[in-house]
C-alpha positions in Angstrom: -50.6 5.4 35.3 -50.9 1.9 36.8 -53.9 0.5 38.7 -52.0 0.8 42.0 -51.6 4.5 41.4 -55.3 4.7 40.7 -56.1 2.7 43.8 -57.8 0.1 41.6 -57.4 -3.5 40.8 -58.2 -5.8 37.8 -60.2 -8.9 38.5 -58.4 -11.7 36.6 -61.6 -13.8 36.4 -64.0 -11.3 34.6 -61.5 -8.6 33.7 -63.5 -6.0 35.6 -61.5 -2.9 36.9 -62.8 -2.1 40.4 -61.9 0.5 42.9 -60.0 -0.8 46.0 -62.1 0.0 49.1 -60.4 0.6 52.5 -60.7 -2.9 54.2 -57.7 -2.7 56.5 -56.0 -5.6 54.9 -59.1 -7.7 54.4 -60.0 -9.7 51.3 -61.4 -7.8 48.4 -64.2 -9.5 46.4 -65.2 -8.6 42.9 -68.7 -7.2 42.8 -69.3 -8.7 39.3 -68.2 -12.3 39.6 -67.4 -12.7 43.3 -63.8 -13.8 42.8 -61.0 -12.6 45.2 -59.2 -9.6 43.8 -55.6 -8.6 44.4 -53.7 -5.8 42.9 -50.8 -8.1 42.2 -50.4 -11.9 42.5 -48.8 -12.9 45.8 -45.2 -14.0 45.5 -45.4 -13.9 41.7 -41.7 -13.4 41.1 -40.6 -16.0 43.6 -42.9 -18.7 42.2 -42.0 -17.8 38.6 -38.3 -17.9 39.3 -38.5 -21.2 41.2 -40.6 -22.9 38.4 -38.3 -21.6 35.7 -35.2 -22.8 37.4 -36.9 -26.2 37.9 -37.7 -26.3 34.2 -34.1 -25.5 33.4 -32.8 -28.3 35.6 -35.3 -30.8 34.2 -34.3 -29.9 30.7 -30.8 -31.2 31.3 -31.8 -34.9 31.7 -34.5 -34.4 29.1 -31.7 -33.8 26.6 -29.2 -36.4 28.0 -31.5 -39.4 28.5 -33.1 -41.2 25.5 -36.3 -39.6 24.5 -37.2 -42.3 22.0 -36.1 -45.7 20.8 -36.3 -46.5 17.1 -36.4 -50.2 16.2 -36.0 -51.4 12.6 -35.2 -54.8 11.0 -31.5 -53.9 10.9 -30.9 -52.0 14.1 -32.2 -50.7 17.4 -31.1 -47.3 18.6 -32.0 -45.2 21.6 -31.8 -41.5 20.9 -31.8 -38.2 22.7 -33.8 -35.3 21.4 -31.1 -34.2 18.9 -30.1 -37.8 18.2 -33.8 -38.6 17.5 -34.0 -35.6 15.1 -30.9 -36.9 13.2 -32.4 -40.5 13.1 -35.7 -39.2 11.8 -33.9 -37.2 9.2 -31.8 -40.2 8.1 -35.1 -42.1 7.7 -36.3 -39.3 5.4 -39.0 -38.2 7.9 -38.0 -34.6 7.3 -41.2 -32.9 8.4 -41.5 -34.9 11.7 -37.8 -34.2 12.3 -38.4 -30.5 11.9 -41.4 -30.6 14.3 -39.5 -32.5 17.0 -36.5 -30.2 16.7 -38.5 -27.0 17.0 -40.9 -28.2 19.7 -38.3 -30.1 21.8 -35.2 -28.0 21.5 -36.0 -24.5 20.2 -39.3 -23.8 22.0 -38.3 -24.8 25.5 -35.0 -22.8 25.4 -36.9 -19.8 24.0 -39.5 -20.0 26.8 -37.0 -20.5 29.6 -34.8 -17.8 28.3 -37.6 -15.3 27.7 -39.0 -15.8 31.2 -35.6 -15.3 32.8 -35.2 -12.2 30.7 -38.5 -10.8 31.9 -37.6 -11.5 35.5 -34.2 -9.9 35.1 -35.7 -6.8 33.3 -37.8 -6.1 36.4 -34.5 -5.6 38.4 -32.3 -3.8 35.9 -32.9 -1.1 33.3 -33.1 -2.2 29.7 -34.0 -0.7 26.4 -37.0 -2.9 25.5 -40.3 -1.1 26.0 -42.8 -2.4 28.4 -45.3 -3.0 25.6 -42.8 -5.2 23.8 -42.1 -7.2 27.0 -45.9 -7.8 27.4 -46.1 -9.0 23.8 -43.2 -11.3 24.5 -45.0 -12.8 27.4 -48.1 -13.3 25.4 -46.0 -15.0 22.7 -44.7 -17.4 25.4 -48.2 -18.2 26.4 -49.2 -18.8 22.7 -46.4 -21.2 21.9 -46.9 -22.9 25.2 -50.0 -24.5 23.8 -47.8 -26.4 21.3 -45.1 -27.4 23.7 -46.2 -31.0 24.0 -46.5 -31.5 20.3 -43.5 -33.7 19.9 -44.7 -36.0 22.8 -47.9 -36.4 20.8 -45.8 -37.1 17.7 -43.9 -39.9 19.5 -47.1 -41.4 20.7 -48.7 -41.3 17.3 -45.6 -42.8 15.7 -45.4 -45.5 18.3 -48.9 -46.6 17.3 -48.0 -46.9 13.6 -46.5 -50.3 14.3 -50.0 -51.7 14.8 -50.9 -50.5 11.3 -48.2 -52.6 9.7 -45.4 -50.1 9.4 -41.8 -51.4 9.5 -40.4 -48.9 12.1 -41.3 -49.3 15.8 -40.9 -46.2 18.0 -41.0 -46.2 21.8 -40.8 -43.3 24.3 -37.8 -43.1 26.7 -37.1 -41.6 30.1 -36.0 -38.4 28.4 -39.6 -37.9 27.2 -40.8 -38.0 30.9 -38.3 -35.3 31.9 -39.2 -33.3 28.9 -42.9 -33.4 29.7 -42.0 -32.3 33.3 -40.0 -29.4 31.8 -43.0 -28.3 29.7 -45.3 -28.5 32.7 -42.9 -26.4 34.8 -42.6 -23.7 32.1 -46.4 -23.6 31.7 -46.8 -23.1 35.5 -44.1 -20.5 35.5 -45.8 -18.4 32.8 -49.1 -18.8 34.7 -47.4 -17.5 37.9 -45.9 -14.5 36.3 -47.9 -11.3 36.8 -47.5 -9.1 33.7 -48.7 -6.0 35.6 -45.3 -6.0 37.4 -43.7 -5.0 34.1 -45.6 -1.7 34.2 -44.8 -1.1 37.9 -41.1 -0.6 37.0 -40.1 2.9 38.1 -39.0 5.4 35.5 -40.9 3.9 32.6 -44.3 4.8 31.2 
């Protein structure tokens, strides 16, 4: 049974479950923390879909434009995300190459694909249990904390030149689009109301 069926609502600020009084459409205030309470976030699906599609569009130039420029004594090369991974691998920076590949390529696609799946699953019947969908969403939120890791890696690596290292690394326009992609996916996950998963008819 959902909170709507119980005529109750969960305060997202203090996690207090309160009964919904009859206010004729007026604003409900949490008696514990004083925050506004809604049974569901307003326009949650529309906001989440718009932000997810924005992230998908931003991810295209993030992969097409150079995300980093690597300068050595012998050569200067501007690389996309995957090109930068290959360049790092060729320079025997295997660990950093793996971090950039996972954080820049695998994680964004996983987050965008997972959010789109959750949105689609609200409209069509699928075999994945609601509890598994909720855990998937929490996984998206968990890995979202590490989404900017490769940007930090580029920044740290760019500072190594001041320490006397022979390779100079600079961020490119692709890094800006990638950062915008990460921000859009983070906002999309924040806009998604997981309670909608349990509102789906025909499922317990």
